[in-house]
C-alpha positions, 0 to 999 in steps of 0.5 A, a space after each residue: 592831725 591830718 590838718 596838721 600834717 597834711 595841709 602844706 609845708 615843705 617837708 623839709 625835715 622827711 626830705 632829709 632823712 631819705 636824701 641822707 639815707 640815699 648816700 649811703 644806698 638806702 632806697 626811699 621806700 626804706 627811708 621813708 617811715 622814719 621820714 615820716 616820724 620825723 615830720 608828726 614831730 615836726 608838725 606836733 611841734 607847729 601845733 604846739 607853738 601856735 597856741 595861745 600860752 606859747 607863740 599865739 600865732 592864728 595863720 600857719 602855712 597860710 591857714 587857720 592854725 589848728 587851734 583857730 580851726 578847731 580849738 584849743 583842747 583839740 590842738 594839744 591832743 592833736 599834738 600829742 597824739 603827732 608826737 607819739 605817732 612818731 615813735 610808735 612809727 619808728 618801734 615798728 619791725 617794718 620801718 627797719 628789721 634790726 631792732 638796734 637801728 630802730 632803738 637808735 632812732 628812737 632815742 636820737 628822736 627822742 633827744 632831738 625833741 625833748 628837754 635837750 632839744 627842741 622843747 628846751 629850745 622852746 622853753 629858753 625862747 619863752 625866756 628870751 621874752 623877759 629876760 635879755 640874751 646876747 648872740 651866743 644865747 639866740 646861737 643856742 636857744 636855735 641850736 636846740 629848738 630848730 636845729 636839733 630836729 634837722 640835725 636828727 633828719 640828717 643823722 637819721 639817714 645815716 643810722 639807717 643807712 650805717 654809716 661810720 663815725 667819720 661820716 657821721 661827723 660829716 653829716 653833722 657838721 652839714 645839719 649844724 651849719 644847715 640848721 642855723 642857717 634855716 634859722 637866720 633864714 626864718 629870722 629874715 623872712 620874719 623881718 622883710 617878708 610877706 606874710 601871704 608869701 611866708 604863710 604865717 604872721 612876719 614882724 612878730 620878732 621885732 613887736 615883741 622885742 625878742 632877740 633874734 640873729 637880725 635884731 642883733 646882728 643887723 639885716 646885712 650881717 645876718 645875710 652875710 652870716 647866712 652864705 658863711 653857713 651855706 658854704 660851711 654845709 657845702 663843704 662839709 659834704 666833699 666826701 660824697 662827690 656828685 652824690 652829695 648834689 641834691 643836699 648841696 641843693 638844700 643848702 641852697 634853697 635854705 638860704 634863699 627861701 621866701 617861705 
């Protein structure tokens, strides 16, 4: 579990929890537990995605994947334990004194992680290897597989900060644009990136014939879409003015990232 969580990575999702919570005056120390829970779920998903039965990857974050460093049974159990640890963290009174807030966090993370979130998106991804899908299908798949946890990460900060409906809706717009941009950037890295810099194998999508934004739109149109989503995410934060500059910078980071 330590190998899977502490061996590098961007910590992007916990960053979103902490920075969104800061919009509502929640100090980092009060948001870090929920942020850690999100990262546990994200890292569990990577451990399981890398397994031979899934994406069959040997390298993650520049080193051997968990099932290569240990074995497949250990990787499965480590992933299971990280997933359940996330909900243990969210259920602790130390995470937030209000049980209603903790309950909303648990429910939101469960939805983002499960069959109508990340796990459902992964199933659609596996099905896409056998059944061709169009651009709308790819967008739906990635909204579940990648976007759902990113959206929860943003909304979790709003939950901690007891944000109102209008504020949550604006943040949801930001998160959806950010999540889709993140995936298009990932597709571009797979198509053009260097495995050493990216930290994992590249060119796998083309080799497997998998439908992606890049395969359906092409490189240039994908870059144009990425810029459009970057602008959409930034515009969604207008209500917060300079207070949201760090989250705006996150949108720029996503569209220009190299790993």
